[in-house]
C-alpha positions as CSV (number, residue, x, y, z in Angstrom):
1,M,142.8,-64.4,-7.8
2,Q,145.0,-67.0,-9.1
3,L,144.5,-70.0,-6.2
4,K,147.2,-72.3,-8.0
5,N,149.9,-69.8,-7.2
6,P,151.0,-70.9,-4.0
7,S,152.3,-67.5,-2.8
8,N,148.9,-66.0,-3.2
9,I,147.3,-68.8,-1.6
10,A,146.9,-67.6,1.9
11,K,146.0,-64.1,0.6
12,A,143.5,-65.4,-1.4
13,L,141.9,-67.4,1.4
14,A,141.9,-64.6,4.0
15,L,140.1,-62.4,1.2
16,A,137.6,-64.9,0.6
17,S,137.2,-65.8,4.3
18,C,136.5,-62.0,5.2
19,A,134.1,-61.8,2.4
20,L,131.7,-64.2,4.2
21,V,131.4,-61.9,7.2
22,G,130.8,-58.7,5.2
23,Q,134.5,-57.5,5.5
24,S,135.3,-57.8,1.6
25,A,135.3,-54.0,1.2
26,Q,138.1,-53.3,3.9
27,V,140.4,-56.3,2.7
28,Q,140.0,-55.4,-0.9
29,A,141.0,-52.1,-0.4
30,S,144.3,-53.3,1.0
31,E,145.0,-56.4,-0.7
32,E,143.9,-55.7,-4.3
33,K,144.8,-52.2,-4.5
34,L,142.1,-51.2,-7.2
35,D,142.4,-48.2,-9.2
36,D,139.2,-48.4,-11.6
37,W,135.5,-49.0,-11.0
38,K,134.2,-52.4,-10.4
39,V,130.9,-53.5,-11.5
40,D,128.9,-56.7,-10.5
41,A,125.3,-57.0,-11.9
42,A,123.1,-60.0,-11.2
43,I,119.5,-61.1,-11.9
44,M,118.0,-64.0,-10.0
45,Y,114.7,-65.8,-10.0
46,Y,113.1,-67.4,-6.8
47,G,110.3,-69.6,-7.4
48,E,108.2,-71.6,-5.0
49,E,105.7,-74.5,-6.3
50,D,102.5,-72.9,-6.2
51,R,103.6,-70.1,-3.9
52,V,105.7,-67.0,-4.0
53,Q,107.6,-65.9,-7.1
54,A,110.5,-63.3,-6.9
55,V,112.4,-61.7,-9.6
56,E,115.6,-59.8,-8.1
57,A,118.0,-57.3,-9.9
58,I,121.3,-56.6,-8.1
59,G,123.8,-54.0,-8.9
60,N,126.9,-53.3,-6.8
61,V,129.7,-50.9,-7.7
62,Q,133.1,-50.2,-5.9
63,K,135.6,-47.7,-6.4
64,A,139.0,-47.7,-5.0
65,F,140.7,-44.7,-3.8
66,G,144.6,-45.6,-3.7
67,D,145.0,-48.7,-1.5
68,E,143.6,-46.9,1.7
69,S,139.9,-46.3,1.0
70,L,137.1,-48.1,-0.7
71,L,133.7,-47.0,-1.5
72,D,130.9,-49.8,-2.0
73,M,127.4,-49.4,-3.2
74,K,124.6,-51.7,-3.7
75,L,121.1,-51.6,-5.1
76,V,118.6,-54.3,-5.1
77,V,115.3,-54.5,-6.7
78,D,112.8,-57.1,-6.5
79,S,109.2,-57.8,-7.3
80,L,107.3,-60.5,-5.4
81,T,104.0,-62.2,-6.4
82,G,101.9,-65.4,-5.7
83,A,100.6,-67.0,-2.7
84,S,101.7,-67.6,1.0
85,A,100.3,-70.0,3.6
86,S,98.1,-67.9,6.0
87,G,98.5,-70.0,9.2
88,A,94.8,-71.4,9.0
89,V,94.9,-75.4,8.7
90,A,93.4,-77.4,5.8
91,Q,90.0,-78.9,6.4
92,A,87.5,-81.1,4.6
93,E,85.2,-78.6,3.5
94,T,85.8,-75.3,1.3
95,Q,86.9,-72.6,3.6
96,T,86.3,-68.6,3.2
97,F,88.6,-66.0,4.2
98,T,88.8,-62.0,4.1
99,R,91.7,-60.7,2.3
100,P,93.8,-58.4,4.8
101,S,92.3,-55.2,3.3
102,G,88.7,-56.2,4.1
103,D,88.0,-55.5,0.4
104,G,86.9,-59.0,-1.0
105,Q,87.6,-62.9,-0.2
106,Y,89.2,-65.9,-1.3
107,Q,88.2,-69.6,-0.8
108,T,90.6,-72.9,-0.3
109,A,89.2,-75.7,-1.5
110,P,88.8,-78.9,0.6
111,G,92.2,-80.6,1.8
112,E,94.3,-77.8,0.4
113,T,96.5,-75.7,2.5
114,P,95.1,-72.1,2.7
115,L,97.1,-69.6,0.9
116,D,96.4,-66.0,0.5
117,D,97.1,-65.4,-3.1
118,T,97.2,-61.6,-2.9
119,F,100.7,-61.3,-2.4
120,H,102.1,-58.7,-4.5
121,D,104.8,-56.4,-3.6
122,T,108.1,-54.3,-5.1
123,R,111.3,-53.6,-2.7
124,V,114.1,-51.4,-3.3
125,Q,117.1,-51.8,-1.2
126,A,120.0,-49.7,-1.3
127,S,123.3,-49.4,0.7
128,A,126.9,-47.8,0.8
129,N,129.9,-48.7,2.9
130,W,133.2,-46.5,3.3
131,A,136.1,-48.7,4.1
132,E,139.5,-46.9,5.5
133,T,143.0,-48.3,6.3
134,L,144.1,-46.3,9.1
135,S,147.5,-47.9,9.5
136,P,149.1,-51.5,8.8
137,V,147.0,-53.0,11.4
138,W,144.2,-51.1,11.6
139,K,141.1,-50.7,9.4
140,T,137.5,-49.4,9.7
141,N,134.2,-49.1,7.8
142,V,130.9,-47.4,8.1
143,G,127.8,-47.7,6.2
144,V,124.0,-46.8,5.7
145,N,121.3,-49.0,4.4
146,G,117.6,-48.7,3.4
147,S,114.9,-50.3,2.0
148,K,111.4,-49.5,0.9
149,E,108.2,-51.8,0.0
150,F,104.8,-51.1,0.0
151,D,104.0,-51.8,3.8
152,Y,107.2,-51.6,5.2
153,F,110.3,-49.0,5.5
154,S,113.6,-49.6,7.0
155,M,116.9,-47.9,7.7
156,G,120.2,-48.7,9.1
157,L,123.7,-47.7,10.3
158,N,126.5,-49.9,10.5
159,A,130.3,-49.7,11.6
160,G,133.2,-51.8,12.1
161,I,136.8,-52.0,13.3
162,E,139.3,-54.3,12.6
163,R,142.9,-55.2,13.9
164,S,145.5,-57.4,12.6
165,F,148.2,-59.4,14.3
166,N,150.8,-61.9,13.9
167,K,152.2,-60.7,10.7
168,D,148.3,-60.4,9.4
169,N,148.0,-63.9,10.2
170,T,145.5,-63.4,12.9
171,T,142.5,-60.7,12.4
172,L,140.1,-59.4,15.1
173,V,136.9,-57.6,13.9
174,L,134.5,-55.9,15.9
175,S,131.3,-54.8,14.2
176,G,127.6,-53.3,14.9
177,A,124.6,-52.2,13.3
178,Y,121.4,-50.3,14.2
179,T,118.0,-50.6,12.1
180,F,115.0,-48.9,12.6
181,D,111.7,-50.3,10.6
182,T,108.4,-48.9,10.1
183,I,105.8,-51.4,9.5
184,D,102.0,-49.9,7.9
185,P,99.9,-53.1,7.3
186,V,97.3,-53.4,4.7
187,G,94.0,-52.9,6.2
188,G,95.5,-51.7,9.5
189,K,97.1,-53.5,12.1
190,P,94.8,-56.7,13.5
191,V,94.0,-56.5,17.3
192,A,95.6,-59.4,18.7
193,F,93.6,-62.8,18.6
194,S,90.4,-60.7,17.3
195,A,88.3,-63.1,15.3
196,M,88.5,-62.4,11.4
197,A,85.1,-60.8,9.9
198,V,83.7,-62.5,7.1
199,R,81.3,-61.0,4.9
200,G,78.9,-63.9,4.4
201,D,78.1,-63.8,8.4
202,Y,76.3,-60.5,8.1
203,N,73.3,-59.1,6.4
204,T,74.6,-55.9,5.2
205,E,77.9,-54.5,3.9
206,E,77.8,-51.8,6.7
207,E,77.4,-54.4,9.4
208,Y,80.3,-56.3,8.0
209,R,82.3,-53.1,7.6
210,T,81.6,-52.3,11.4
211,A,82.8,-55.8,12.6
212,F,86.0,-55.7,10.2
213,D,87.1,-52.0,11.7
214,L,86.7,-53.3,15.1
215,T,89.8,-56.0,14.3
216,R,91.9,-53.0,13.4
217,V,94.0,-50.5,15.0
218,E,95.0,-47.2,13.1
219,G,98.5,-46.1,12.5
220,T,101.9,-47.7,12.2
221,E,104.4,-49.6,14.4
222,D,108.1,-50.0,14.7
223,K,110.9,-52.2,15.3
224,K,114.3,-51.5,16.4
225,T,117.2,-53.8,15.9
226,M,120.8,-53.7,17.6
227,D,123.2,-56.3,16.3
228,M,127.0,-56.8,17.7
229,M,129.4,-59.5,15.9
230,L,132.9,-60.3,17.1
231,S,135.0,-62.3,14.6
232,I,138.6,-63.7,14.7
233,T,140.2,-65.1,11.3
234,Q,143.4,-67.3,11.7
235,V,145.5,-68.4,8.7
236,L,146.5,-71.9,9.8
237,S,149.0,-72.6,6.9
238,R,149.5,-71.6,3.4
239,R,146.4,-73.2,2.1
240,W,143.8,-73.1,5.3
241,V,142.1,-70.4,7.2
242,F,139.9,-70.7,10.0
243,Q,137.3,-68.1,11.3
244,A,135.0,-68.0,14.1
245,N,132.2,-65.5,15.2
246,Y,129.7,-64.5,17.8
247,G,126.5,-62.3,17.2
248,L,124.2,-60.9,19.5
249,S,121.0,-59.0,18.2
250,S,118.6,-57.4,20.2
251,I,115.0,-56.7,18.7
252,S,112.3,-54.7,20.4
253,G,108.8,-53.5,19.0
254,Y,106.2,-55.0,16.5
255,M,107.2,-58.6,15.4
256,T,103.6,-60.0,14.8
257,D,103.1,-60.7,11.4
258,P,99.7,-58.8,10.5
259,Y,98.8,-61.1,7.7
260,K,98.9,-64.7,9.6
261,I,95.9,-66.2,11.3
262,L,95.3,-69.3,13.3
263,S,92.4,-71.7,13.2
264,Q,90.4,-72.1,16.3
265,V,89.1,-75.7,16.2
266,D,86.4,-78.1,17.9
267,D,87.3,-81.5,19.0
268,T,86.3,-83.0,15.7
269,G,89.2,-80.8,14.3
270,T,86.5,-78.5,12.4
271,S,87.3,-74.9,12.5
272,Q,85.1,-72.8,14.4
273,G,86.8,-69.4,13.5
274,Y,89.9,-67.8,12.5
275,L,92.1,-65.6,15.0
276,Y,94.9,-63.0,14.3
277,E,98.2,-64.0,15.7
278,N,100.2,-62.2,18.3
279,R,103.9,-62.3,19.0
280,P,106.3,-61.2,21.8
281,D,107.5,-57.5,21.2
282,S,111.1,-58.5,22.2
283,R,113.8,-61.0,21.1
284,L,117.4,-61.7,21.9
285,K,119.4,-63.9,19.6
286,H,122.9,-65.5,20.0
287,S,124.6,-66.9,17.0
288,F,128.0,-69.0,16.8
289,Y,129.6,-69.6,13.4
290,M,132.7,-71.6,12.6
291,M,134.3,-71.8,9.2
292,T,137.5,-73.4,7.6
293,K,138.3,-72.8,4.0
294,G,141.0,-74.3,2.2
295,A,142.9,-74.4,-1.3
296,L,143.5,-77.8,-2.9
297,D,145.5,-78.7,-6.1
298,A,142.7,-77.6,-8.2
299,G,140.1,-75.9,-6.3
300,V,138.8,-74.4,-3.0
301,V,136.6,-76.1,-0.3
302,D,134.9,-74.6,3.0
303,F,132.9,-76.2,5.4
304,S,131.0,-74.2,7.8
305,Y,128.7,-74.7,11.1
306,R,126.0,-72.0,12.5
307,Y,124.2,-72.6,15.7
308,S,121.6,-70.0,16.5
309,T,119.4,-69.6,19.7
310,D,117.0,-66.9,21.2
311,D,114.8,-66.4,24.2
312,W,111.8,-67.4,21.8
313,D,113.7,-71.0,22.1
314,L,113.8,-71.0,18.2
315,N,117.1,-72.9,18.1
316,S,118.8,-73.9,14.8
317,H,121.8,-75.7,13.4
318,T,123.2,-75.0,9.9
319,L,125.7,-77.2,8.1
320,E,127.0,-76.0,4.8
321,T,129.8,-76.3,2.5
322,H,131.1,-75.3,-1.1
323,Y,133.5,-77.2,-3.4
324,R,134.9,-75.1,-6.4
325,Y,136.8,-76.9,-9.3
326,Y,138.9,-75.1,-11.8
327,F,138.6,-76.9,-15.1
328,S,140.9,-74.5,-16.5
329,G,142.2,-71.1,-15.6
330,R,139.2,-69.5,-17.1
331,F,136.5,-71.9,-16.2
332,Y,135.0,-73.3,-12.9
333,G,132.5,-75.3,-11.7
334,Q,131.1,-74.9,-7.9
335,V,128.8,-77.6,-5.9
336,H,126.7,-76.0,-2.9
337,L,125.3,-78.4,-0.3
338,R,123.2,-76.8,2.9
339,Y,121.3,-78.4,5.7
340,Y,119.4,-76.7,8.1
341,Q,117.5,-77.8,11.2
342,Q,115.1,-75.8,13.3
343,Q,113.3,-76.3,16.7
344,A,109.9,-74.2,17.0
345,A,109.5,-71.1,18.9
346,N,107.8,-71.6,22.4
347,F,104.5,-69.8,21.2
348,Y,104.4,-71.6,17.6
349,R,100.7,-73.5,17.7
350,P,99.7,-75.1,14.3
351,F,96.1,-74.3,15.7
352,L,94.2,-73.4,18.9
353,M,91.4,-75.3,20.4
354,A,87.9,-73.7,20.7
355,D,87.3,-74.7,24.4
356,E,90.8,-73.8,25.9
357,P,91.7,-70.4,27.2
358,L,93.9,-68.1,24.4
359,P,97.7,-68.1,25.4
360,E,99.7,-64.9,25.7
361,Y,101.1,-65.0,22.4
362,A,100.5,-67.5,19.4
363,S,101.3,-68.1,15.6
364,A,100.9,-70.7,13.1
365,D,103.5,-69.7,10.9
366,Y,105.1,-72.7,9.9
367,R,108.4,-70.6,9.4
368,I,108.9,-70.4,13.2
369,G,107.8,-74.0,13.7
370,D,109.9,-77.2,13.8
371,M,111.4,-77.6,10.0
372,S,114.6,-78.9,8.3
373,S,115.5,-77.9,5.0
374,Y,118.2,-78.6,2.4
375,T,119.9,-76.8,-0.5
376,L,121.4,-78.4,-3.3
377,G,123.3,-76.2,-6.1
378,L,125.4,-76.0,-8.9
379,K,127.4,-73.1,-10.1
380,F,129.7,-72.3,-13.3
381,G,131.5,-69.4,-13.9
382,Q,133.9,-68.3,-17.0
383,R,136.7,-65.6,-17.0
384,L,136.5,-63.6,-20.2
385,S,138.6,-60.8,-21.6
386,G,139.5,-57.9,-20.1
387,G,139.1,-59.5,-16.5
388,H,135.4,-59.9,-17.0
389,E,133.4,-62.6,-15.6
390,M,130.2,-64.5,-16.3
391,S,128.6,-66.8,-13.9
392,Y,125.4,-69.2,-13.6
393,R,123.9,-70.7,-10.6
394,L,121.1,-73.0,-10.2
395,E,120.0,-74.2,-6.7
396,Y,116.9,-76.5,-5.4
397,Y,115.6,-75.7,-2.0
398,Q,113.1,-77.5,0.2
399,Q,111.9,-76.9,3.3
400,N,110.3,-79.8,5.4
401,P,107.9,-78.2,8.3
402,E,107.2,-81.0,10.7
403,N,104.6,-81.3,13.9
404,N,106.2,-79.8,17.0
405,G,104.5,-82.4,19.2
406,T,100.8,-81.1,18.9
407,E,98.2,-83.9,19.3
408,L,95.7,-83.6,16.1
409,V,92.3,-83.8,16.7
410,G,89.4,-85.3,14.6
411,Q,89.6,-84.7,10.8
412,L,93.0,-83.0,11.2
413,Q,94.6,-86.3,11.6
414,D,93.4,-86.7,7.7
415,Q,94.9,-83.4,6.3
416,D,98.5,-82.5,5.5
417,L,99.0,-79.9,7.9
418,F,102.8,-79.6,7.2
419,P,103.2,-79.9,3.6
420,A,107.0,-79.5,2.0
421,V,107.7,-76.1,0.3
422,K,110.1,-76.8,-2.7
423,A,111.7,-73.8,-4.6
424,I,114.1,-73.3,-7.5
425,M,116.7,-70.5,-7.6
426,A,118.7,-69.2,-10.8
427,Q,120.8,-66.6,-11.0
428,V,123.0,-64.8,-13.8
429,S,125.7,-62.6,-12.6
430,Y,128.3,-60.6,-14.8
431,S,131.3,-58.7,-13.3
432,F,133.3,-56.0,-15.3
């Protein structure tokens, strides 16, 4: 893709733009006319400070059949370890929790955020998509995907159709997807708002096991997701394109996190027990996205904004930009900036008061609470002989959870209930 050649600028920008909404396979089939296999491979590391660590291997293979058809296959394998926030609040005293399996316990030191350090999983994801050019103005694609981890299995289908107008300067895309997930929580599904059984509160192992089993339900749970997206891409000039899309997502089924709990505190802020969370079993999401991308004399820049809202009242705004500068025909550097702001879901509670009635739904998962985050990233890429390319990416990511207006009682005023989460992402990619 030679962006310094004016005759290719509009074509290159359209290609880059469509890639952002998952239409790369279709566009590449018609624009690049690949005749050979194309392989992209990458290794990525993601590490949160004192929390989750992940290593991910990514492989993507494309095969073009003339200039009308393209097969795209992807395989991702990742390994996750470390600790994740359980949802309980920090206390001035040492706290003891039961592991999700019921076998064993873990403790949290005074003043520390309770983290379940048993987080360990391996996930395998695979997908295949077929893109077909039906005519000079009509294109379509279909695909299948699946993923498997220890307690989760997911299968999905997707399809899309594209229509070009105005000498290919305007493109409309309608796409949809259906995903079916099966969840089989470790230790069984917790009964909503049941109290965590802790071994030290019982005289014998048998009494404890009986109490633990009363908090569990046998069997698996399902979740179904239907997505639809309508997108328009408009070439504004030889150097600029604009894109907008609307997305609708309907989810039904089990959306409770079986490993999250809430602290139940008295009016001094002291924990009286821990309850398993409960979330609604349906969710309807809307998203709106706008992006413009332009070719400069020695680089490419894009700006985008996304607004998302749903019937959980979880609203978010995302601003993002990339600027790529070509130091030469073979070497480039890229800056990535992203800012995200989120309003808490209507059932988010940092904790529950022991003397108040239980709500219908509640979760202390900070990921659905008030939050802002930002990403700072750098990427460098180099073209090698034979059309190969090597690239390196390093990014810093920080989440800043915030109080959603809940009054902090007693000792909770002295605890850091909303600690920042800091992470580093590093990736090495090779294309040939």
